[in-house]
N, C-alpha and C positions, 0 to 999 in steps of 0.2 A: 501474404499469408491467408493461407485458404480455411475455413473456419467452420462447423456447421452454422454456428450462429455468428456475426459480424459484431465485435463487441462493441462497434459505435452505435448499436441500433439499443444498446443496454444503456440504464440511466447513472449516468456519471460525468465527471469532468476531465477525464483525461484525453486528449486529443490523438488523433489517429499515430501524428506524428513521435510524441511520447509513449503512446504503448510501442511503437515498433522497436523505440529504444530499448523499454521496458522488455523486449521479447527477445532483443538481441544482446542485452548482458546477462538474460538470465539461463543461457547456455552456458555461457563462461562460470558462471555462477555456481550452478550444478554441477559443476567440474570439483571442486572444491568442497561444496557442503551441502546444507539445506539449504530452500527457497522460503521466504517467509513475506508478506504482506500485511504492513500495520494499517489497517484503513481497508474496507472492502468497497463499501457501500452497497450498490446492488450487484456487484461482478464482473464491471468492463475491465479492470486491471487485472483480475482475476482469471479473465479467458484470456489474455495476451501472455498472462507468464504459465497459468497450467496447462495452456496450448502446446507450450517449449517442454514444460516437465512431462506430458503424457510422450512425445516422443521418445523423451528419454529413460520410458517406465520407472519415472520419480514421481516423488509427490512434491505435490505445493499445497504450504500451510498459510491458511488466512483466517488472521486474527482482527476480529472486530465485536465490539460486543451490539453493534446493529440499533442503536437507538439515535445516531448521526450525531455530526458533530456540532459544535454549540450555534456557528452561522446556519444550523439546518431546523434548528427552532422555530416552531410558532411566533412569527410577529418578527421573524431574520429576512434576510435578503433571499437564502436559497432554500426557506422551505418548501415542500413539497407534499401537497396535501394527499395525495395517492400513496404514500408511504406513512400516511398517517394511521395509528389502530386506534378507534373510536373506545375501545373495551378498557385496552389500558392506558388510555388518555398518554401516549408516547410514541414515537417513530418507531415503525419495525420495520428494517429493511429486509429484515433474513427471510420471510418468503419468497420473495421478487429475485433474493441473489440464490436459493435454493432450485427454482424454477428456472432462473437462467444457467446454472451450473449442467443440469438435468438437460435443457434444450442441445447445451453445448457438446453433451455425450462427455461432461468431466466427471461425473461424480464418483469414480472409481480414483480420480488424480486429487481432490480437492479436499482437504481436511481441512474443514471451520470448524476454529476453535473459536466460542461465541464466551465473549468477557470479556473484562477489563486490560488491554492491552500491556501497560506497565505492569500489573499482579501477575500475568501469564509470565512475562522476559523475567522477571525476577527468579521463574522457578526453574525456566529452562534451560538446558543442558546439553544440546546439542549442537554442534559446529555447525556454523552458517556460513554460505558463499556466497548468498544474496540477500540482501534487506532490505526494500520497501517500507521508507517510514510516510504515511499519507493518510494518519489520522487526526486525532482531534488539534484545533488550530490556537488554542490559547497557548501561553508561553509552559505556563504548568504541565500542560498536557503533553504537548511536540517533544518538551524534557524529560518530563519525565519517560514516553516511547523513546527516546536517544538513551538516556542514562541506562532504560532496563534492557535493550536490546543489542545496542550497537557494539557492546563487550565479547557478543558472542561472535561474531564476525573473525574468520580466520586471517593470516595474513594473506594478501592479494584479494579478500573478498571486496564487495562491492557493496556500496553504501547507497541507494537511489533517494533523494527526497524530493517528493512533489509540492507544486503550488510554492515555490520559490523565487521572489520577487523582489529584484532591489530596488525597484519605487513602489515606497508604500500607496501608492496612488493605486498599484494595480492592484492589488490581495493583502492581505496580512503579511505583519513583520514575523509572529515566531517558527514559519519554516525557514525563513531567510534567514533567522538570527541563531537557529540550530547548526545549520548546514556552515554558518561562518565559524561558529564553535567547534565544530568538526574539524574541519580546515585549520582551523588556529591550535589546535590541539598538540600538532604533531603527528597523528596518529592518521591521516587521512590525507589523500592528495586528490583533485577534482581531476577527471578524464576526460569527461563528456558532459553536456547540456543540449535539450533541444526544448522549446518553451519555457516553460516554469520546471522541468524535471531536469534535476541534476545529479550527476552518477559520480560518486567518490569512491575511491579506492584505498583501503584499508594496505598500511606501510607495513 
């Protein structure tokens, strides 16, 4: 994938293989409806998805409050002081996100929705062809995101969930539990996976 800005140079946690798989399924998702990502951090996943959307003359909707997940907060394992806002006394990834989207020439493609994902999802009304869940990793947040957004996927639509770790030693459990919940619901079936990224399809 030839991009003005290599997504892997952007702060984030998505591997090249995972990014390539997102891009692959985004093309199929766009044929069914809109594509939305929940959780953008500084825009690595956004670049993979939005590049596909731009080629199709479509939009990519990116939902994030840009204050970081629980594990990104001060004192936690994934805290990064480069995205700490001293004035706000909080993490703020939005400036870096916007800078990266601009550097990738994708400002006309990416629609950033800054706010709590679950609240936005509850009033969203447009059918989705693909949904990436990669937001907060507490069970409460991950479950709220799933419940607010998964129902907007059309039949055949794709649900991608990042940080799905079957072994608790590898990472937090909430994305794994939400993934299993989706599969056990009878509404989704697993179609692909690479690294910690799992793609399900709505039946």
